[in-house]
N, C-alpha and C positions, 0 to 999 in steps of 0.2 A: 614888761618890766621885770627887773631882777628883784627877788625877795630873799633875804638871808635866812639862815637857820642856825639853831644850836641843838644838836642831838646829844642827849645825855644817857650814858649807860654806866651803871655801877659808880656814879658820882663823877665821871670823867666826860669831857666833850670828845665824841668819837664820831667816826663815819663807818657805818656798818653796811654790808651787803644785805639789802632788805629781806630777800627771800630766805635768808639763813637765820633770821632773828630768833626763832623758837627752836632751832636745831642744836644738837650737841656739837655739831661742826660749825659754830658761829664764826663767820669770817669778818674780820675787822680791817678796814683799809687805813685807819688813822686813829691815833689817840694823842690828844693835845696835852702839852704841859701847862697850858694856859687855862685859866678859870673860865666858867660860863660868863661871869661878870665882865671879864676882859673883852670877850666878843661882843657882848651887849653894849659896852661903852663904845666900841668901834662903830657899831651900827648906829648908835645914838649920835656920834660925832658926824657921820655922814648922812644922818637923817633918813635912814632906811627903815621906814615904818612898815608894819604888817608882816614881819618875819615871825617865825615860830620857834618856840622852845618845846622839844618833845622829850618827855621822860620815858625812857625805854626800860620799863621794869622798876623795881624798888631801889632805894638808896640815892635818889636824885633830887629830893625835895629842897635840900639846903642850897645846892648849886642853882636850882631853878629859881628859888626865891631871890637869890643874890642877883641873878640876871635881870629879873623883873624890876628889882630896886634900882639897878644901874640904868635902866631905860624905861621909866614909868610910863605906861600907856602906849609904848611903842612895839610891844611883842605880844604875840598870842601864846597860850600855854596848852599843851596837850599831854596825854598819858595818864590814865587812871582817874580822869575827871567824871564826876557824877553830880546828881542834884544836891547831894549833901555837902560836897566841898567846892562846887563851882563858884559860889559867891566869895568864898574865902580867897580863892586864887585871883578873882577880880580886885578884891581889896588889897591883895599883895602887890598889885601893879600891872596885871595882865589887861590888855585891851579887849581880849576875847578868850573864851575857853574853847578848846577843840575837842570834840567828842566822836568816838567811833563805837568801840565795842560795847559800851554801856547802853546804847540804844538798840542793841540787837540781842535777841534771845533765841537760842536753838536755831540760828540761821535765818530768823525773821525779824523785821522791824517791830520793836516794842513801842507802839505809838503812845501808850500810857506814860512810859518813861520819858519820851521825847516831849510830850505836852507838859509833864511835870517840870522838866528842865527849863523849858521856855517860860513857864509861869514863874519859876524862881528867879531867873536872871534877865528875861526878855530876849526875843529873837535877834535883837541888834547886837548882842554880846556873844552869840553863838556861832561857831564855825563847825560845819559837819565834815568830818574826814571820811570821804568815800573812796579810799584807796582800794585799788582793784588789781585782779589778775585776770588773764584771758583764759577762757575755756571754750574751745571751738572758735567761733568767729565773734563771740560776745565777751564783754567785760563784766565781771561780777565783784561786788564788794567783798573784801576779806577782813576778818577781825581777828582778835587774839594773837597779837604780834604778827599779823598778816599770814597766819597759818591755816585759818579756818575759812572756807568758802561759805558765803551766805547765799540765799536764794535771790538776792536783790541784784538785778542787772543795772548797770550804769548806762542810762540812755536819756533821751529828751524827756520822756514822761517822768522818770525818777527825779531828775534835776528840777523839773517844774514843780513837782509836788513837794519836794523837800525845801524848795526855795521859800515856801510860805512859812517855814519854821526856823530859818537861820539867816545870817547876814552874809556868809561867804562859804565857799567850798574849798577844801584842800584835798587833792587827789594825787597820791603816789602811784606811779605805774610800777607795781612791786616786782614784776618779772625782770625789769631792767634797772631797778634801784641799786645804786652803789657799784654798778659794773663799768660805768664810764665808757660805754660803747655807743652812745648816742641815744637820743630821745625816741619815745614811741610816737612817731609822727602821725600814725593813724589815729591814736587816741587824742592827740593834741588837736587835730582837725575836727574830730567829732565833738570834743568838749567845747571848742569854739562855736560850733553850730548849735549845740544844745544848751549851754548854760545861760541862765537869765541873771546870774549873780557874779560878782567878783570871784575868780577861781584861780587857785595857785596850783600848778602842775609840778611835780617833782619826779625824777627818775632818768638816769642815764646820761644826763647833759655832760658834755666833755669839752666844750669850747664856747667861745663867744659867738661863733656861727650858730650854735644851737639856741642861744638866747635870741638872736635875731630871727631864727627860723620859727620859734615859737610865737614870736610877735606877728610874723607874716602869716603863718599857717592858721592862726586863730583870729585874724583880722584885728589884732590888738586886744582881744578879750581875755587872754590867758597870761598870767604872770608865771615866772619860772624860778624855782629854787635850784641852785647848783650846790652840790655837796662835795663828793670825793675828788672831783676834778679841780676844785678851787685851791689856789696856792695857800691860803690861810689854813686849809685842812690837809696840807701836805701834797696837794695835786699839782699837776704840771699842764693841765689843759687850758686853763684860763685864770687870769689874775683878778683879785678882788677889785683892784683899782680900775680895771677895764669895765667891770660890771657897774661900779659907781658912776663912771664916766658915761656909760650907755644910758643909765637912768637919767642923768642930768641932761643928756642930749635930747631926751624925749619929753622933758618937762615943759 
C-alpha cells in the first residue's frame, strides 16, 4: 500500500536527497509553495491514513502542528521527538510519534530512554524509525540526520526485539532516498521476511511499478512512501491519483 509523507525543512514542504541532509552541499529536489496543511487535507480527503510528517531540523513546528490539525489522528509525527514532548505531539493530533536519534547514544541503543518513552505514551503510539545505510553486505541504523552510523544492524533479530516496544517501523533506505533511481529491492525483500509489525519503506521509488514491486517482493507486508517522484512534489514518475487508485484497488 502507498503511504503519503510531508517532509518539512526550514518551515517548507520539501523533498531532499536523504544522504545529503547534514552536508553543506544539501541537495533539494523540490520546494512546495503549498503549506503542510494543504497536503494533510489532501490525504484526509482520500483517507490515506498512516502517513508521516517529518521535521528535518528546527523551524518546522508551526507547519507540523497545522498539518496534524488538518488531519487529526491520520498522520504520524517525527523529528526531534523525545519523552518530554511526545505526549504533547499526540495531543496536537498525531496518531503516533516517530523516534530515531533520541533512543540512541554513542552509536548504541539507550534502552532506558526507550523504556521511558514507552512508559510515557504506550507502545501502541510509538513508531521506531530504523532508517539505514549499507556497509559491506549489511544494513546499519543511521541517526543524526542520517549521517552517523550506529552499531545496530537491521536484521530479523533486531526487528523482533524492537517489536516488543513499538507499534510500527519506518525504514528509509538512505543511500537511495531522494534519488528516484528505484527502490532497494534487496532491503525490501529482507524487511518482508524479517518484520513482525506494519512497516513502511521509503527510498528511491520512481514509478507505480515500484509500488507494485514492494507489495510483491514483501508478500504484502511492506508499505511504500513515494516522495520526489510524485507529481504533487514536482516529480514525473508517478501520479498521486494513481497511488490513491492503487490503494483502493487493494482494499
